[in-house]
C-alpha positions as semicolon CSV with decimal commas, in nm:
position;residue;x (nm);y (nm);z (nm)
1;X;-1,458;2,565;0,583
2;X;-1,589;2,537;0,228
3;X;-1,387;2,356;-0,035
4;X;-1,218;2,557;-0,306
5;X;-1,259;2,483;-0,681
6;X;-0,953;2,533;-0,897
7;X;-1,102;2,627;-1,231
8;X;-0,978;2,494;-1,566
9;X;-1,057;2,245;-1,841
10;X;-1,079;1,990;-1,559
11;X;-1,191;2,166;-1,235
12;X;-1,017;2,040;-0,926
13;X;-1,186;2,035;-0,583
14;X;-0,945;2,126;-0,299
15;X;-1,049;2,061;0,059
16;X;-0,931;2,342;0,285
17;X;-0,848;2,226;0,639
18;X;-0,713;2,435;0,928
19;X;-0,486;2,269;1,180
20;X;-0,351;2,395;1,509
21;X;-0,041;2,182;1,450
22;X;0,030;2,313;1,104
23;X;0,326;2,558;1,069
24;X;0,297;2,610;0,698
25;X;0,070;2,555;0,401
26;X;0,077;2,187;0,283
27;X;-0,089;2,057;-0,037
28;X;-0,152;1,680;-0,054
29;X;-0,293;1,453;-0,320
30;X;-0,421;1,123;-0,179
31;X;-0,273;0,820;-0,353
32;X;-0,587;0,624;-0,273
33;X;-0,863;0,832;-0,423
34;X;-0,700;1,148;-0,574
35;X;-0,859;1,372;-0,313
36;X;-0,674;1,710;-0,283
37;X;-0,630;1,863;0,064
38;X;-0,470;2,193;0,166
39;X;-0,374;2,206;0,527
40;X;-0,345;2,555;0,674
41;X;-0,216;2,704;0,992
42;X;-0,498;2,873;1,180
43;X;-0,362;3,224;1,137
44;X;-0,330;3,208;0,754
45;X;-0,603;3,395;0,559
46;X;-0,809;3,192;0,318
47;X;-0,718;3,413;0,028
48;X;-0,349;3,331;0,086
49;X;-0,425;2,968;0,086
50;X;-0,610;2,993;-0,246
51;X;-0,325;3,186;-0,391
52;X;-0,089;2,911;-0,279
53;X;-0,297;2,648;-0,458
54;X;-0,294;2,853;-0,782
55;X;0,087;2,886;-0,762
56;X;0,107;2,508;-0,734
57;X;-0,141;2,436;-1,006
58;X;0,105;2,283;-1,254
59;X;0,252;2,055;-0,991
60;X;-0,098;1,966;-0,866
61;X;-0,234;1,870;-1,212
62;X;0,081;1,666;-1,281
63;X;0,025;1,469;-0,960
64;X;-0,344;1,407;-1,053
65;X;-0,242;1,287;-1,402
66;X;-0,026;1,026;-1,234
67;X;-0,312;0,880;-1,031
68;X;-0,376;0,511;-1,080
69;X;-0,727;0,409;-1,173
70;X;-0,915;0,253;-0,884
71;X;-1,007;-0,110;-0,952
72;X;-1,245;-0,357;-0,782
73;X;-1,242;-0,734;-0,795
74;X;-1,515;-0,862;-1,038
75;X;-1,574;-1,171;-1,247
76;X;-1,377;-1,137;-1,565
77;X;-1,129;-0,887;-1,413
78;X;-0,758;-0,974;-1,361
79;X;-0,611;-0,934;-1,016
80;X;-0,238;-0,976;-0,942
81;X;-0,139;-1,258;-0,704
82;X;0,235;-1,262;-0,635
83;X;0,276;-1,030;-0,930
84;X;0,095;-1,263;-1,172
85;X;-0,245;-1,141;-1,314
86;X;-0,516;-1,400;-1,260
87;X;-0,853;-1,373;-1,420
88;X;-1,132;-1,397;-1,162
89;X;-1,378;-1,668;-1,265
90;X;-1,681;-1,828;-1,110
91;X;-1,659;-2,177;-0,977
92;X;-1,775;-2,429;-0,722
93;X;-1,650;-2,520;-0,376
94;X;-1,617;-2,323;-0,054
95;X;-1,306;-2,107;-0,092
96;X;-1,124;-1,919;-0,365
97;X;-0,827;-2,103;-0,524
98;X;-0,577;-2,064;-0,806
99;X;-0,620;-2,290;-1,107
100;X;-0,367;-2,210;-1,383
101;X;-0,418;-1,850;-1,492
102;X;-0,748;-1,816;-1,298
103;X;-0,857;-1,722;-0,951
104;X;-1,160;-1,944;-0,910
105;X;-1,415;-1,792;-0,674
106;X;-1,717;-1,999;-0,567
107;X;-2,064;-1,843;-0,542
108;X;-2,214;-1,534;-0,697
109;X;-2,144;-1,162;-0,689
110;X;-2,269;-1,133;-0,333
111;X;-1,984;-1,356;-0,213
112;X;-1,712;-1,242;-0,445
113;X;-1,551;-0,967;-0,240
114;X;-1,544;-1,160;0,088
115;X;-1,394;-1,466;-0,066
116;X;-1,131;-1,273;-0,265
117;X;-1,025;-1,088;0,053
118;X;-1,018;-1,416;0,252
119;X;-0,803;-1,574;-0,014
120;X;-0,554;-1,281;-0,031
121;X;-0,527;-1,256;0,347
122;X;-0,460;-1,629;0,387
123;X;-0,198;-1,632;0,107
124;X;-0,034;-1,320;0,254
125;X;-0,020;-1,467;0,607
126;X;0,119;-1,796;0,479
127;X;0,381;-1,639;0,250
128;X;0,493;-1,375;0,497
129;X;0,519;-1,622;0,784
130;X;0,739;-1,846;0,566
131;X;0,958;-1,554;0,453
132;X;0,988;-1,423;0,814
133;X;1,087;-1,761;0,946
134;X;1,352;-1,799;0,671
135;X;1,506;-1,461;0,732
136;X;1,491;-1,492;1,110
137;X;1,683;-1,819;1,086
138;X;1,941;-1,664;0,845
139;X;1,997;-1,361;1,080
140;X;1,990;-1,566;1,396
141;X;1,690;-1,385;1,555
142;X;1,343;-1,471;1,665
143;X;1,020;-1,273;1,649
144;X;0,691;-1,278;1,840
145;X;0,359;-1,281;1,665
146;X;0,276;-1,174;1,308
147;X;-0,027;-0,965;1,227
148;X;-0,169;-0,897;0,887
149;X;-0,357;-0,560;0,833
150;X;-0,461;-0,332;0,548
151;X;-0,225;-0,049;0,629
152;X;-0,189;0,261;0,416
153;X;0,126;0,438;0,542
154;X;0,365;0,147;0,555
155;X;0,415;-0,203;0,423
156;X;0,539;-0,348;0,744
157;X;0,661;-0,278;1,093
158;X;0,860;-0,432;1,376
159;X;0,789;-0,346;1,740
160;X;1,051;-0,318;2,015
161;X;0,913;-0,642;2,169
162;X;0,970;-0,832;1,844
163;X;0,625;-0,850;1,685
164;X;0,591;-0,808;1,316
165;X;0,309;-0,651;1,120
166;X;0,258;-0,661;0,742
167;X;0,011;-0,527;0,483
168;X;-0,173;-0,816;0,323
169;X;-0,175;-0,624;-0,005
170;X;0,191;-0,735;-0,037
171;X;0,060;-1,066;-0,172
172;X;-0,035;-0,883;-0,493
173;X;0,326;-0,774;-0,547
174;X;0,598;-1,003;-0,707
175;X;0,702;-1,266;-0,462
176;X;1,059;-1,122;-0,442
177;X;0,913;-0,792;-0,332
178;X;0,711;-0,954;-0,061
179;X;1,024;-1,137;0,053
180;X;1,213;-0,808;0,068
181;X;0,964;-0,656;0,300
182;X;0,991;-0,960;0,526
183;X;1,372;-0,922;0,524
184;X;1,340;-0,554;0,597
185;X;1,124;-0,605;0,902
186;X;1,307;-0,905;1,040
187;X;1,640;-0,711;1,009
188;X;1,490;-0,461;1,255
189;X;1,510;-0,726;1,522
190;X;1,886;-0,660;1,513
191;X;1,876;-0,281;1,451
192;X;1,571;-0,072;1,531
193;X;1,685;0,195;1,287
194;X;1,795;0,248;0,926
195;X;2,168;0,279;0,990
196;X;2,440;0,142;0,757
197;X;2,465;-0,155;0,992
198;X;2,094;-0,218;0,951
199;X;2,110;-0,207;0,566
200;X;2,413;-0,435;0,576
201;X;2,201;-0,697;0,755
202;X;1,925;-0,658;0,491
203;X;2,183;-0,704;0,219
204;X;2,315;-1,020;0,378
205;X;1,987;-1,201;0,327
206;X;1,842;-0,996;0,038
207;X;2,124;-0,877;-0,187
208;X;1,884;-0,723;-0,440
209;X;1,681;-0,529;-0,182
210;X;1,732;-0,193;-0,362
211;X;1,559;-0,323;-0,669
212;X;1,260;-0,455;-0,474
213;X;1,245;-0,140;-0,260
214;X;1,231;0,071;-0,578
215;X;0,955;-0,155;-0,715
216;X;0,738;-0,066;-0,416
217;X;0,814;0,305;-0,453
218;X;0,706;0,306;-0,815
219;X;0,420;0,047;-0,813
220;X;0,301;0,044;-0,453
221;X;0,029;0,288;-0,547
222;X;-0,118;0,027;-0,780
223;X;-0,167;-0,210;-0,496
224;X;-0,343;0,055;-0,287
225;X;-0,561;0,147;-0,587
226;X;-0,755;-0,182;-0,546
227;X;-1,083;-0,114;-0,370
228;X;-1,191;-0,400;-0,145
229;X;-1,475;-0,212;0,027
230;X;-1,804;-0,406;0,043
């Protein structure tokens, strides 16, 4: 099905997609790249879908105006590490490291992305392991293995057999926010739900969890806006 162009001072391309599972028209703006998709039930005529987009034009353009600019690591650019912006600068050695207000990355442009990613993943794994151990001890629980991934739909998860998963992009957030996500997932080892009892356990070890949860809701898009593709 061809895409639809919403005319205006700034034309907007809308991808029209039919789905056998869809029960209604659904308009979505990707937080990652600003791509607009309209999902349609199979029986809905295309003209009805286009009319729906036009009805939602004000909302759609407002969402697009809120999109965060995509950024890529580069020499001279500043990247947040535990919430602190560090200027990426060229240096010597074998691995990226923090020196004062700088993230020193050895080698040239051809090695920049791989070394920045390796640095962030190592820092994320180390910090999240420490936080998970601390909260597990505080709550009197134990967990299995920890995996670090580049997830898009969630910052972390806890499986029924006690394994924890985290997004390594959390290492770019303030340290207290990273700690909150660890507390959130470890607390699921006691309650595999979001009941009042669950949140009471989170509050026991992370009293300011609401503030850190709100930070992710407001600023999480900024972490996902970093493009680490090679």
